[in-house]
N, C-alpha and C positions, 0 to 999 in steps of 0.2 A: 353801441359796443364797440370798444377798441379791439381791432383786429391784431393782436400781438403776433400772430403766426404768417400775416400776409407775406407772401413772396418768401417765406422762410422754409429750411429743410429741417422737419422735427422728427426725430427718432425716440420711440417709446420701447424699452426693454420690458419683456414680459407682455408683449403687445397682444398675445392671443387669449389672455387672461380676462377675467371678468372686467376688472377695471380698464385694461387696455382695450376690449371691446367697446365699452361704453364712452371712453376717451375718444376712440376713432369716430363713433356715431357722432358725438358733439361736435368734433372738430370739422369733420367733413359737412355737417349742416350748418355751421355758424361762422366758420372761418375759411380762409384761403390761402392754406399753406402752398407753397411751390410743390413739396413733395412730403408726405407722410410715410415714414419708414417703421414697419412693424418687425420687430427683432424678438424671436424667440426660439426656443429649442424643439418645439412640437410641430412638425410638419403636416400632421394631419389636421391639427386645428388652424395653420395657415391655410391649407386647402379649402376648409369649410368657411373660414372667414373672407377667403378670396371670392366665393360664391355669394356671400351675403354683401360683400362691398366691393362693387367693380368699378371703382372711379379709375382714372388714368394717373392721378397723381398718387397712387398708394404703391409701396413697394415692399417686397416681403423677403427678409433675410433670415434665413435659418442659421442660428448661432446660439452660443452659449456664453453667459458673463464672466465665466470661468476661463475662457479662451482669449486673451488680450489680443492674439494675432486677428482672430475675427473681429474683434471689436474695432480694432485700428482700421481695417476695412471697411467696414460698416460706417465709422464716424467721419469718412472722408466728406468734407462739404456741408457737414451738419451744423446746423445753428443753435437748435435746442435739444436738449435730451431730457426725456421724463423716465427715471429709473423705477420701474415697478418691479421687475424680476426678483424673485425672493422664494425659499422654502417657507412655508407661512404654518403649517400645521404644527402646533405644539407638540403632541407625542410624538410625531415623526422627526423633528428636530432632537429631543431627548434621546430617541433611539439612534438616532443617526448624527451625532454631534459633528464628526468630521466634515460630513457633506454639507451640514448646515452652515458651517463656518466657511466652507470653500466657496459657497455660493452667496451669502448673505455679506460677509466681511471682505473674503479676498475679490470676490465679484466686484464689490465696491471699489476696492483699490483699482481694479482693472479699470471700471469706468472712469475713476477720476483720471487716471494716466492717459488713457485714450482721449479723453476731452480735453486735457491740457495740450497735449501733443498735437491736437486738430484744431486748436483754437474755438473750440464750441464756445459759444456767447454764454449760454446758461444751462445749468444743470439742476434739476429738482428731483431729489430723492424721496420717495414715500416711504415714512417710518410708521410706528405704530404706538398706542398707548403702553403698550407691554415693554416699550424701550424704557419706561420710568419705573426707577427702582425695580429691576427685573429679578424675578423669581425662577424664571425658566430660560433654556438656553435660546429659544427663539428671540426672546426679549432682549437677552445679553447680546446677541449678535445685532439686533437693531440698535440698540444702545452704541455699540462699536461703530457701525455704520454711521450713525449720525455724528459721533466724533471725527470720524474720517472726513465726512463731506463738509464739515464747518472748517476744519484746519485745512482742507485742500485750498482754500482761498488764499492761503499764505504761500502754498507750494506753487501756485499759477505763476508767481513772478511778474514777469513783463507780460505774459499772455492774457488775452481779454477774459478769459474764462472765469464764470462766477458760479458758486455753487451754495444752494440752500435745502433745507429739508421741510416735507409737511408731515406732521404726526396727528394723527386721528385715531378714533374707536373703530366699533364692529361695523362693517358694511352689511347693510341688509340685503339678503337675496344673493350675495357672492358665492362663489363655489367655496363649499367648505364652512359656510357660516351655520349658525344654528337653526336658522328658520327652515331652510330645507330638510335638516334632520328632524325638526319637530313634525313637519308635514309628513314626513316619510313614518314616523313612529305613531302618528294620529290613526294612520290606516290600521295599525295593529290594536288600538285602543288605549295604549299606554305610553305616556311620555316620560321620559327620564330628567330629572334635574339634580344638580350636584348639591346646591345649598339654597333653600328659599330666601335667605339674605341676600343673595348676590344681585349686584347692579352692574350695568355696563352702559357706556358711551353708543349712541347708534347714529348711524349716518347713511343716506342712501348713495348708490353707486353714481347718481347723477350730481348729488351735493357733492360727493368726494372729487369727481372729475371738475366742478366749476371752482372748487376751493383750490386745486392744483393749478389750475390755470390763472387764478387771481394771485396765487402766491408766485408764479412766474413772471407775472405783469408786474408786481410789487417789489420783488427782491432786488437787494442790492448785492448779496453775497455773504453767507456766514449765518443767516437767521433759521430758526426752527419756528414754523409757522404752525400755530394749535388754533382750530375753529372751536368756536361756540356752538356745542351741539347739545341734544337732550339725552335724558339718561332714563332708563327703565329696568324695573327689576326682572331678571329671568323668569320668575314664577308667573308674573303678570303677563309677561308675553307668551308663555305656554297657555295660560288660560285664554288668551284673546285668539291664539291660532286655532287651538282645539278645545272649545270650552266644555265639551262634553267627555272629554277624555280623563281615565285615570292619571294621576302625577305620581310618580316614584321617585322618592329622595335616595339617591346612590352616593353621596358624599364626593368630598372635593378631591379632584384629580390632581395627581404630582404637578407641581409648577402652576397652579391655578390659584387666582386671589378671589377674596370676596368682592372687593370693590378695585376699580381701576382708577389711575391718577394720570392726567395729562400735563400736570404742570405742579411741581414741587415747591415747598417753601423756600428752597435754596436757589431754584431757578426763578421765582419771583423778583429776587433781588436784583435781578438784571433783565427782567421783562418789561413789556409794555402791553396795555391793555387798549383794543380799539372797539369798536360798536359790536363786530362780529367775530373777533378772533383776537389772540394773543401772539406776541412775537417774542421769542426768547433771542437776545442779543448775545453774541459771542463775548467771552471774556477774556479773548486774547487781547495783546497789546496792539494789535495793527488795526483793531476795529475803533473807529471813531463815530461818534453820533453822526448818522448820515443825515438825517432830515429829510429822506426821501419818504417816509411815512407820516402822515399829517394828522393832527388830533388824538395822539395817544396820551395815556397817562400811567404813571406809576402806581402799583398796587399796594395795599398796606403790608406791613410786615407780617409775616406768617400765613400770608394767602396761600391757598391750596385749592387747585381745580381738580376735585375728585367726583367720580359717578355717584357716590353717596350723599355728598353735600352740594351737588349741583343745584342751580336754580331753576333749571328747565327738566321738565318732566313729562314723558309721554303718557297718554291715556290709552287704554285698549283700541279705542276709535282710531288714534293717531297711528299706532303701529299698524293697524289693519290697512289704514292709507298708504303707509309707506311700503308695504308688502303688496299692495295692489289689489286687496280683497275686500275694501270697503265699497 
């Protein structure tokens, strides 16, 4: 295993979240960074995380991606940034649109400016399948974030900074995901689902972290990486988590889709397919075929990577294994 973090200073925004904690766990176990900086605005979670991870090369910065001054201080001497901080709950973003924009879009701009000014070598921003043809504000902010980080490679000019994005689906077991909700509802005897036709892409925290690390290793700058991951119907998930519970249908919520898409027909025209992932290449004039990724192939006209037409599907046993109950 190549140690892309060896002797590097790595910083992760939103570092006390579910992804950040799993990222920290995997990096500490398998890599040898000179320093790993946990950047987040929740001092209590940082305090709890310090008790869990007691390594000398860990640093904790209380700060908000909305604050450019704090970011400029935190980015001094940093080699690699993973940008995971975001307001992620769809209804919360709908009800607090200005706050979602300030964190997810303007916060992304602050990350970009600080990274360029401090010559950070690589920045990988974590996006979402909801950024594709967005129907809610959260998805729209993630779409804008992707656009910012792709275009930022031109803004970097003579600086060494290169930026890319990783776009993937629902994370099994993360804070705010549907699995903990189903488990909580199961205790009351009734699980609620919005629509029995609904499908979603699924990935575990560990798979998400490993995918992000591989993106950092493979990126040139400007790409959006999309993993090939399985799909499952939400109703099948509910039955797997609580097979004896009553299921109540409550209707689709505002800003919710029946199926999610991670690669559209329009994006396919400038994308490459690899064994385990897709790469959406920039359409900007400055992007030239880099040749840094080998054995990729173009896809047929009209190809769409969607949760309802996906070739990989999870069984009930698969999902129970993913959530650690098999």
